[in-house]
C-alpha positions in Angstrom: 0.0 0.0 0.0 2.8 2.3 0.9 4.5 1.6 -2.4 1.4 2.3 -4.4 1.1 5.6 -2.5 4.7 6.6 -3.2 4.2 5.8 -6.9 1.1 7.9 -7.0 2.9 10.8 -5.5 5.8 10.4 -7.9 3.5 10.4 -10.8 1.7 13.5 -9.6 5.0 15.2 -9.1 6.0 14.3 -12.7 2.8 15.6 -14.0 3.1 18.8 -12.1 6.6 19.4 -13.3 5.6 18.7 -16.9 2.8 21.2 -16.6 5.2 23.8 -15.0 7.8 23.3 -17.8 5.1 23.6 -20.6 3.8 26.8 -18.9 7.4 28.2 -18.9 7.9 27.3 -22.5 4.6 28.8 -23.6 5.3 32.0 -21.5 8.8 32.3 -22.9 7.5 31.9 -26.5 4.7 34.5 -25.9 7.2 36.9 -24.3 9.7 36.5 -27.3 7.0 36.9 -29.9 5.6 40.0 -28.1 9.0 41.6 -28.3 9.2 41.1 -32.0 7.9 44.4 -33.4 4.9 44.0 -35.8 5.3 45.7 -39.1 3.2 48.6 -40.0 2.5 47.7 -43.6 -0.7 46.2 -45.0 -0.3 44.3 -48.3 -4.0 44.8 -49.3 -4.8 48.3 -48.0 -3.2 51.7 -48.2 -2.1 53.3 -44.9 -1.2 56.9 -44.2 2.2 58.0 -42.9 3.1 61.5 -41.9 6.0 63.4 -43.4 8.1 64.7 -40.5 11.2 65.8 -42.4 12.1 66.8 -46.0 15.8 67.3 -46.9 16.7 68.6 -50.3 19.9 66.7 -51.5 20.1 68.5 -54.9 18.0 70.5 -57.3 15.8 67.4 -58.1 16.5 64.9 -55.3 15.1 65.0 -51.7 15.1 62.7 -48.8 11.7 62.2 -47.1 11.3 60.9 -43.6 8.0 59.5 -42.6 6.9 58.8 -39.0 5.7 55.4 -37.9 2.9 55.1 -35.2 5.4 54.8 -32.2 9.1 55.4 -31.7 9.7 51.7 -31.5 7.5 50.8 -34.6 9.1 49.2 -37.6 7.9 49.3 -41.2 8.0 45.5 -41.7 9.5 45.5 -45.1 11.5 42.3 -46.0 15.0 43.0 -47.4 15.0 43.8 -51.2 11.3 44.4 -51.4 9.4 47.7 -52.1 6.3 49.6 -51.2 3.5 51.1 -53.5 3.1 54.8 -53.0 -0.2 56.6 -54.0 -0.5 60.2 -54.9 -1.9 62.7 -57.5 -0.3 64.0 -60.6 -0.4 67.6 -61.9 -3.9 66.9 -63.3 -5.3 65.6 -60.0 -5.4 62.1 -61.2 -4.4 59.2 -59.0 -1.1 57.6 -59.6 0.6 54.7 -57.9 4.4 53.9 -58.1 6.8 51.5 -56.4 9.7 52.8 -54.3 12.2 51.2 -52.0 13.0 52.8 -48.7 16.7 53.4 -47.9 16.0 52.4 -44.2 15.8 49.0 -42.6 13.7 47.7 -39.8 16.7 48.4 -37.5 15.8 52.1 -38.1 12.9 52.1 -35.8 10.1 54.8 -35.6 10.5 56.1 -39.2 11.3 55.2 -42.8 13.0 57.2 -45.4 12.6 57.6 -49.2 15.2 59.2 -51.3 13.3 60.4 -54.4 14.5 61.8 -57.7 11.9 64.1 -59.0 11.6 64.2 -62.8 10.1 67.3 -64.7 7.4 65.1 -66.3 7.1 62.4 -63.6 3.5 62.0 -62.5 4.4 60.7 -59.0 7.4 63.2 -59.0 4.8 65.9 -59.0 3.2 64.6 -55.8 6.5 64.5 -54.0 7.4 67.9 -55.2 4.3 69.2 -53.7 4.6 67.4 -50.4 5.3 69.4 -47.2 6.0 68.4 -43.7 2.8 67.4 -42.0 1.3 65.9 -45.2 0.5 62.2 -45.3 1.6 59.6 -47.8 -0.5 56.6 -48.8 1.6 53.4 -48.7 0.8 49.7 -49.3 3.1 46.7 -49.2 5.3 44.8 -49.0 5.7 44.1 -52.7 8.4 42.3 -54.7 9.8 38.9 -55.7 13.2 39.1 -54.1 13.8 36.7 -51.2 16.9 37.0 -49.1 18.5 34.8 -46.4 21.8 35.7 -44.7 24.6 33.7 -46.4 22.5 32.4 -49.3 25.3 33.5 -51.6 29.1 33.9 -51.3 28.9 37.3 -53.1 26.5 39.8 -54.7 27.3 41.7 -57.8 25.1 44.7 -58.2 24.6 46.9 -61.4 22.5 50.0 -60.8 21.6 53.0 -62.8 20.1 56.3 -61.3 17.4 55.8 -58.7 17.9 52.0 -59.2 20.4 52.4 -56.4 17.8 52.3 -53.7 17.1 48.5 -53.6 20.8 47.9 -53.9 21.6 50.1 -51.0 18.9 48.4 -48.9 20.3 45.0 -49.6 24.0 46.0 -49.1 23.2 47.6 -45.7 21.3 44.5 -44.6 24.1 42.2 -45.6 26.9 44.3 -44.2 25.2 45.2 -40.9 24.4 41.6 -40.1 27.4 40.3 -38.1 26.4 36.7 -39.0 26.5 37.4 -42.7 29.9 37.2 -44.4 28.6 37.9 -48.0 30.7 40.3 -50.1 29.1 43.0 -52.2 30.5 44.4 -55.5 28.5 47.4 -56.9 28.7 49.1 -60.3 26.7 52.3 -60.2 26.0 54.3 -63.4 24.8 57.9 -63.8 24.9 60.7 -66.3 26.8 63.3 -64.2 28.5 63.4 -60.8 25.6 65.4 -59.4 23.3 62.6 -60.3 24.9 60.1 -58.0 22.4 59.3 -55.2 23.5 58.2 -51.7 27.2 58.7 -52.5 28.1 59.8 -49.0 26.3 56.7 -47.6 27.9 54.4 -50.1 31.4 55.7 -49.5 30.7 55.3 -45.7 30.0 51.6 -46.4 33.2 51.2 -48.3 35.1 52.8 -45.4 33.3 50.8 -42.7 33.5 47.4 -44.4 36.8 47.3 -46.3 37.3 44.4 -48.5 33.6 43.4 -48.2 31.9 46.3 -50.0 33.3 47.9 -53.2 31.8 50.6 -55.5 32.7 51.4 -59.0 31.1 54.6 -60.2 30.4 55.1 -63.9 29.5 58.4 -65.5 28.4 59.4 -69.1 29.6 63.0 -68.6 32.4 62.9 -66.0 34.1 65.9 -64.5 37.6 66.7 -65.7 39.2 64.9 -62.8 37.6 61.5 -62.5 39.1 58.0 -61.7 35.8 56.1 -62.2 34.4 54.6 -65.3 33.3 56.6 -68.4 30.4 56.0 -70.8 28.0 53.0 -70.4 28.5 50.0 -68.2 30.4 47.5 -70.5 31.1 43.8 -70.4 34.8 44.5 -69.4 33.6 46.6 -66.4 31.4 43.7 -65.3 34.3 41.2 -65.7 36.5 43.5 -63.6 34.1 44.6 -60.8 31.6 41.9 -60.3 32.2 38.3 -59.1 32.9 35.8 -61.8 29.9 33.5 -62.7 29.7 30.6 -60.3 26.7 28.9 -58.7 27.3 30.7 -55.3 27.0 34.2 -56.5 24.1 36.4 -57.8 24.1 39.6 -59.8 21.3 42.1 -59.1 20.1 44.6 -61.7 18.0 47.8 -61.3 18.0 50.7 -63.6 16.1 52.3 -66.6 14.7 49.6 -68.9 17.2 50.1 -71.8 20.0 49.7 -69.2 18.4 46.6 -67.7 18.1 45.0 -71.2 21.8 45.8 -72.1 23.0 44.5 -68.8 21.1 41.3 -69.1 22.7 40.9 -72.5 26.1 41.5 -71.1 25.7 39.0 -68.3 24.3 36.3 -70.7 27.3 36.7 -72.9 29.7 36.5 -70.0 28.2 33.2 -68.9 26.0 34.2 -66.0 22.9 31.8 -66.0 19.5 32.9 -65.4 19.7 31.6 -61.8 22.7 33.9 -61.2 20.7 37.0 -62.1 17.9 38.9 -60.6 16.2 42.1 -61.8 14.3 44.4 -59.4 
């Protein structure tokens, strides 16, 4: 009888301990999940974000900083993806255009867009007219790019004009992750020196991550003193400044349609398979 009693007590203790362990695990999981900030984006519906700062970077480029609901809020945009922004053109008609923020979810409480405003651009008109205190309608995330740290040994990047924004976002995510050892090689093409977007930020990445991040600037109309590339991005430039075609690399492209087409042709001719290429 005493043995049965002891066995019953032992069983009750085991059950109690199991329940306690389960409660701890569930509680820890809840606490952990509650500490992961929830993104502010909605893929189906536009949400409004307040413009809190506008910084003019050149005659036709400005950095727009938008406030998130709380100082600890994150946008919730996966690396290499973009958002849809809605506005009105000069005729008052609705226009929607994709943009890639230059900020990451490590930049809490806000997100930034660096916008080049073209004279005839329909969405450019909307951004030109925006003032601090105005709201921007945003929906997302959007995009086909999927990134996991260490998925490739190296990224090659070929960007033109405002096509630098997704490249900058991916480069930052790679380089600022201490567990990601991927190298990044960027070719960035523009017409003039003044057209180079995010140059200070790109040069800072080069300085902060020597040997892991390299930039080769290419200009159609370079200044008299210039040590970068001249003209259009060529096959020879790609051979020199991008990783050679192997299964563990990927070359990303983003620029005007004619440039994207030309770069795809160059890459194909150099032996980069479709699996080694991605166009934003």
